[in-house]
C-alpha positions as CSV (number, residue, x, y, z in Angstrom):
1,M,82.0,-11.1,-12.5
2,T,79.3,-9.1,-14.2
3,V,78.1,-10.1,-17.7
4,E,75.4,-8.6,-20.0
5,L,72.3,-10.3,-21.3
6,H,70.6,-8.5,-24.2
7,V,66.8,-9.0,-24.1
8,A,64.3,-7.7,-26.6
9,T,62.3,-5.1,-24.6
10,A,59.0,-6.5,-25.9
11,L,60.0,-9.9,-24.3
12,L,61.0,-8.6,-20.9
13,H,57.8,-10.0,-19.4
14,D,58.7,-13.5,-20.6
15,F,62.3,-13.0,-19.4
16,D,61.1,-12.0,-15.9
17,T,59.1,-15.3,-15.8
18,A,62.2,-17.3,-16.9
19,H,64.8,-15.4,-14.9
20,N,64.9,-17.7,-12.0
21,P,67.0,-20.4,-13.7
22,L,69.8,-18.0,-14.8
23,P,73.1,-18.2,-13.0
24,G,73.8,-15.3,-10.6
25,R,71.7,-12.4,-9.7
26,E,70.4,-9.4,-11.7
27,V,72.2,-6.1,-10.6
28,A,71.0,-3.6,-13.2
29,R,68.9,-2.9,-16.3
30,R,69.4,-0.3,-18.9
31,P,68.3,0.5,-22.5
32,S,70.7,-0.4,-25.2
33,P,72.6,2.7,-26.5
34,V,72.4,1.3,-30.1
35,N,69.0,-0.4,-30.3
36,P,66.0,1.1,-28.5
37,A,64.2,-2.3,-28.8
38,V,66.7,-4.0,-26.6
39,T,67.2,-3.9,-22.8
40,I,70.6,-4.8,-21.3
41,V,70.4,-6.9,-18.1
42,D,73.5,-7.0,-16.0
43,L,74.0,-10.3,-14.2
44,E,76.6,-10.9,-11.4
45,T,77.7,-14.5,-11.6
46,A,80.6,-16.6,-10.3
47,D,79.9,-19.2,-13.0
48,A,81.2,-17.0,-15.9
49,P,84.6,-18.0,-17.4
50,E,87.5,-15.7,-17.3
51,G,87.0,-12.8,-19.8
52,A,83.3,-13.3,-20.3
53,A,81.3,-10.2,-20.9
54,L,78.1,-11.6,-22.6
55,I,75.9,-14.5,-21.7
56,D,73.7,-16.3,-24.2
57,P,71.3,-18.7,-22.5
58,I,69.3,-21.1,-24.7
59,F,65.8,-21.5,-23.3
60,R,63.3,-24.3,-23.8
61,R,59.6,-24.1,-22.8
62,T,58.8,-27.1,-20.6
63,G,55.2,-26.2,-19.7
64,L,52.6,-23.4,-20.1
65,R,54.6,-21.0,-17.9
66,E,57.8,-22.9,-17.3
67,V,61.0,-22.6,-19.1
68,R,64.3,-24.3,-18.6
69,I,67.8,-23.3,-19.7
70,T,69.3,-26.1,-21.8
71,E,72.6,-24.5,-22.6
72,I,74.7,-21.4,-21.8
73,R,77.3,-19.8,-24.2
74,W,79.8,-17.2,-23.1
75,Y,81.3,-14.4,-25.2
76,D,84.0,-11.8,-24.7
77,R,83.4,-8.0,-25.0
78,D,84.0,-8.1,-28.8
79,G,81.5,-10.9,-29.2
80,Y,83.9,-13.7,-29.7
81,F,82.9,-17.1,-28.4
82,I,85.2,-17.9,-25.5
83,A,83.9,-20.9,-23.8
84,P,82.4,-24.2,-24.9
85,S,78.7,-24.4,-24.6
86,I,77.7,-25.7,-21.2
87,P,74.8,-28.2,-21.7
88,L,72.5,-28.3,-18.7
89,A,70.1,-31.0,-17.6
90,A,67.1,-31.2,-19.9
């Protein structure tokens, strides 16, 4: 299943550093059609619940250049929260 992650274009460098812990693999990037300051990253992941269209990972900086995902929230195409937050190991 492919889900979207919306990233502030100015923060793509930080995102690229943190990308490794995200579930799945990146399959595409494109500018947001409604906000030029946002880049949409498409991720293909088997971990997404049924009907998920958007992923909202919560990052925590654990070192100078290290980040860890502490939680993932999933939303449907209309932006409704569809799955409980998935707490990950701290």
